[in-house]
C-alpha positions as CSV (number, residue, x, y, z in Angstrom):
1,M,-1.8,3.7,7.1
2,S,0.2,4.8,4.4
3,T,-0.3,8.5,2.8
4,L,0.5,7.6,-0.7
5,K,-1.0,9.9,-3.5
6,P,-2.0,9.3,-6.5
7,G,0.8,10.5,-8.6
8,E,3.2,8.1,-5.9
9,L,1.2,5.5,-7.2
10,R,1.1,5.8,-10.8
11,I,5.0,5.9,-10.2
12,I,5.0,2.8,-8.1
13,E,3.3,1.3,-10.6
14,R,5.1,1.7,-13.2
15,V,8.1,0.8,-11.6
16,L,6.8,-2.8,-10.6
17,R,5.1,-3.4,-13.6
18,M,1.7,-3.6,-12.3
19,G,-0.5,-3.3,-15.2
20,E,-3.1,-6.0,-16.2
21,G,-3.0,-7.1,-12.7
22,Y,0.6,-8.2,-12.5
23,V,3.4,-7.6,-10.2
24,L,7.1,-8.1,-11.5
25,D,7.5,-11.3,-12.6
26,F,5.7,-13.2,-9.4
27,S,3.3,-15.8,-9.8
28,N,0.3,-16.1,-7.3
29,K,2.6,-19.1,-5.6
30,T,5.8,-16.8,-5.3
31,F,3.9,-13.6,-4.8
32,A,2.5,-15.0,-1.4
33,E,5.9,-17.0,-0.6
34,F,7.5,-13.1,-1.0
35,F,5.1,-11.6,1.3
36,D,5.1,-13.8,4.1
37,A,9.0,-14.3,3.9
38,E,9.4,-10.2,3.8
39,M,6.6,-9.3,5.8
40,G,4.8,-12.3,7.9
41,V,1.6,-11.4,6.1
42,D,-0.7,-13.6,4.0
43,I,-1.5,-11.6,1.2
44,D,-4.2,-14.2,0.1
45,A,-6.1,-13.4,2.9
46,N,-9.9,-12.0,2.3
47,V,-8.7,-8.6,3.8
48,W,-6.5,-7.8,1.2
49,T,-9.0,-9.0,-1.7
50,E,-11.3,-5.6,-1.6
51,N,-10.2,-4.2,-4.7
52,G,-9.7,-7.7,-6.6
53,T,-7.8,-10.6,-6.5
54,S,-4.8,-10.3,-8.8
55,K,-1.6,-9.3,-7.7
56,A,-1.5,-5.7,-7.9
57,N,-5.1,-5.1,-6.7
58,R,-3.6,-7.2,-3.4
59,L,-0.4,-4.8,-3.5
60,R,-2.7,-1.6,-3.9
61,C,-4.8,-2.7,-1.0
62,Y,-2.1,-3.6,1.2
63,L,-0.4,-0.4,0.5
64,Q,-3.7,1.5,1.2
65,V,-4.5,-0.1,4.3
66,A,-0.5,-0.5,5.8
67,D,1.4,2.2,8.0
68,A,4.1,4.1,6.0
69,S,7.2,2.2,7.7
70,K,5.4,-1.1,6.5
71,A,4.7,0.7,3.0
72,A,8.5,1.6,3.0
73,K,9.5,-1.9,3.9
74,V,8.0,-3.9,1.1
75,L,8.3,-1.3,-1.4
76,R,12.4,-1.5,-0.9
77,A,11.8,-5.1,-0.7
78,L,10.2,-5.1,-4.1
79,D,12.8,-2.9,-5.7
80,D,15.6,-5.0,-4.4
81,Y,14.0,-8.3,-5.8
82,R,13.1,-6.2,-9.1
83,T,17.3,-5.3,-9.1
84,S,18.1,-9.4,-8.5
85,I,16.1,-10.1,-11.6
86,S,17.5,-7.4,-14.0
87,F,13.6,-6.3,-14.4
88,Q,13.3,-2.6,-15.6
89,P,10.6,-0.7,-16.0
90,L,9.4,-0.7,-19.4
91,N,11.0,2.5,-21.9
92,E,12.2,3.9,-18.8
93,D,15.8,5.4,-17.5
94,G,16.6,5.8,-14.0
95,E,14.7,9.2,-13.3
96,L,11.5,7.2,-12.9
97,L,13.5,5.2,-10.6
98,A,14.7,8.0,-8.3
99,K,11.8,9.1,-8.4
100,F,10.2,5.6,-7.2
101,R,13.0,5.5,-4.3
102,M,12.3,9.3,-3.2
103,I,8.4,8.3,-2.5
104,V,9.9,5.1,-0.4
105,E,12.4,7.5,1.7
106,G,9.4,10.0,1.9
107,L,7.9,7.0,3.8
108,E,10.7,5.7,5.9
109,P,12.2,7.2,8.8
110,D,14.4,10.1,9.2
111,G,17.8,7.9,7.9
112,H,19.6,8.2,11.5
113,G,19.6,12.1,10.9
114,I,21.8,12.1,7.9
115,D,20.6,14.7,5.4
116,L,20.5,12.7,1.9
117,E,19.4,15.8,0.2
118,P,22.7,17.1,-1.5
119,I,23.1,13.6,-3.1
120,K,21.0,14.5,-6.5
121,Q,20.3,12.8,-9.4
122,L,22.6,14.7,-12.2
123,K,21.1,13.5,-15.0
124,Q,18.9,10.4,-16.5
125,D,20.9,7.6,-15.9
126,E,20.0,4.1,-14.6
127,T,23.2,3.8,-12.9
128,L,23.3,6.8,-11.2
129,G,20.1,5.8,-10.1
130,E,20.9,2.8,-8.6
131,L,23.8,4.3,-6.9
132,I,21.9,7.0,-5.2
133,A,19.1,4.2,-4.3
134,S,22.4,2.1,-2.8
135,I,23.6,5.2,-0.4
136,Q,20.2,5.4,0.7
137,R,19.9,1.9,1.5
138,E,22.9,1.9,3.8
139,I,22.2,5.1,5.2
140,Q,18.4,3.8,6.4
141,A,20.2,0.5,7.6
142,D,22.1,2.4,10.0
143,K,25.4,1.6,8.1
144,P,27.8,4.8,6.9
145,Q,30.7,2.6,6.8
146,V,29.5,0.8,3.7
147,A,27.9,4.1,2.2
148,L,31.2,5.9,2.4
149,D,32.2,3.8,-0.8
150,R,29.4,3.9,-2.6
151,L,29.6,8.0,-1.5
152,H,33.5,8.1,-3.3
153,T,31.9,7.1,-6.2
154,Y,29.1,9.5,-6.1
155,C,31.7,12.1,-6.2
156,M,33.6,10.8,-8.8
157,K,30.7,11.4,-10.9
158,R,29.5,14.3,-9.4
159,F,32.7,16.4,-9.8
160,A,33.1,14.8,-13.8
161,H,29.6,16.1,-14.1
162,L,30.4,19.6,-13.1
163,I,34.0,19.7,-15.0
164,V,32.6,18.9,-18.1
165,E,29.5,21.1,-17.4
166,D,31.7,23.8,-16.9
167,D,34.4,22.7,-19.9
168,P,33.0,20.4,-22.5
169,S,36.6,20.2,-24.1
170,V,38.1,18.9,-20.3
171,T,38.8,15.5,-19.6
172,P,38.1,14.6,-16.1
173,G,41.1,13.1,-14.3
174,D,41.3,9.6,-12.7
175,S,41.0,10.4,-9.2
176,L,38.9,12.2,-6.7
177,S,41.5,14.5,-5.8
178,T,42.6,15.4,-9.4
179,R,38.9,16.2,-10.1
180,V,38.2,18.4,-7.2
181,G,41.2,20.5,-8.2
182,Q,40.2,20.6,-11.9
183,Y,36.8,22.0,-10.7
184,M,38.4,24.5,-7.8
185,N,40.8,26.0,-10.3
186,A,38.6,26.5,-12.9
187,L,36.3,28.7,-10.4
188,K,38.4,30.0,-7.5
189,Q,39.8,33.2,-9.5
190,Q,36.3,33.9,-9.8
191,A,35.3,33.4,-6.7
192,K,38.2,35.4,-5.3
193,E,37.5,38.2,-7.0
194,H,33.5,38.1,-6.5
195,H,32.5,36.2,-3.5
196,P,35.7,36.1,-1.1
197,V,34.0,34.6,1.7
198,S,32.9,31.4,-0.7
199,Y,36.8,31.8,-2.0
200,S,37.9,31.3,1.5
201,I,35.7,28.3,2.3
202,M,36.4,26.6,-1.1
203,K,40.1,26.5,-0.2
204,S,39.3,23.7,2.7
205,F,38.0,21.5,0.2
206,G,40.7,20.3,-1.2
207,P,42.6,18.3,1.9
208,I,38.7,17.5,2.8
209,F,38.5,15.3,-0.3
210,D,42.3,14.4,0.1
211,Q,41.5,12.4,3.7
212,F,38.0,11.3,1.9
213,N,39.8,9.6,-0.6
214,D,42.2,7.6,1.6
215,I,39.9,7.0,4.0
216,R,38.0,5.3,1.4
217,N,40.9,3.5,0.1
218,K,42.1,2.1,3.3
219,R,39.2,2.1,5.9
220,T,36.0,0.5,3.5
221,F,35.0,-1.9,1.7
222,A,36.6,-0.7,-1.7
223,H,39.7,-2.7,-1.0
224,D,40.6,-6.2,2.1
225,N,40.7,-3.3,4.9
226,S,39.4,-3.0,8.2
227,L,35.9,-0.7,8.7
228,I,36.1,2.5,9.8
229,D,34.6,3.1,13.6
230,K,30.6,4.0,13.0
231,A,30.8,7.3,14.4
232,E,34.0,8.4,12.5
233,A,32.1,7.4,9.3
234,R,28.8,9.0,10.2
235,F,31.0,12.3,10.8
236,V,32.9,11.9,7.6
237,F,29.4,11.2,5.5
238,E,28.1,14.4,6.8
239,S,31.0,16.1,6.5
240,V,31.3,15.5,2.6
241,C,27.6,15.9,2.4
242,N,27.9,19.5,3.7
243,T,30.8,20.4,1.1
244,L,28.8,18.9,-1.8
245,R,25.7,21.0,-0.4
246,F,27.7,24.0,-0.4
247,I,29.0,23.2,-3.8
248,N,25.5,23.1,-5.2
249,S,24.6,26.2,-3.8
250,T,27.6,27.8,-5.2
251,A,27.2,26.2,-8.8
252,T,24.5,28.7,-9.2
253,L,26.5,31.7,-8.0
254,P,27.3,34.1,-10.8
255,F,31.2,33.7,-10.6
256,G,31.3,35.6,-13.9
257,S,30.0,38.6,-13.2
């Protein structure tokens, strides 16, 4: 049985438009077909109608009874379907979707041991929420080679955010290497004076992201390439995530004091 909390269920209901008994744009027929195809479940069976016969009530009942992995699977499938039909939560932005996907991630297995905590929602941005969710899906599917391209896009956004946050007058460069350089140049002198250990670590960031940029361009689906080996892709993905984790922590250091 899944352990969804009332607050989590409310977020799920808002994303899937479960007001007034509906679920997204499903009819009773297409809802039954969806559950049969995705879960091998007869959602019209009496066991799912204890809370009522509406589509929303049947889904609520399923989420209460199903184990965590099955609840996560159906919610992922419903989110993919929602995205395919461009069905957005009413009056909401990417923050709600990010919360929804964090709930689903919490129900799923451990993502094959890869810690995705450093890949954060930087601001209320639906496109960014979709990007993070895509990275999560590929890692959950054990496809780090595919996730690398999306991680590169995330890093482009992350460093642009850091650059503008530090100095709104600066225009982020066009390449990841340039953006990393812009950000590091803004911090290096202060870090050298006040945090010498952090400064020593930071000097390695340029080569790391240069190599990551090269791998993304030549060995991922960014172009017509032969894919990088899965084990190496996992190593690269985790290395970049560890670097992002350090950057997240140093972003709060009082470099100017």
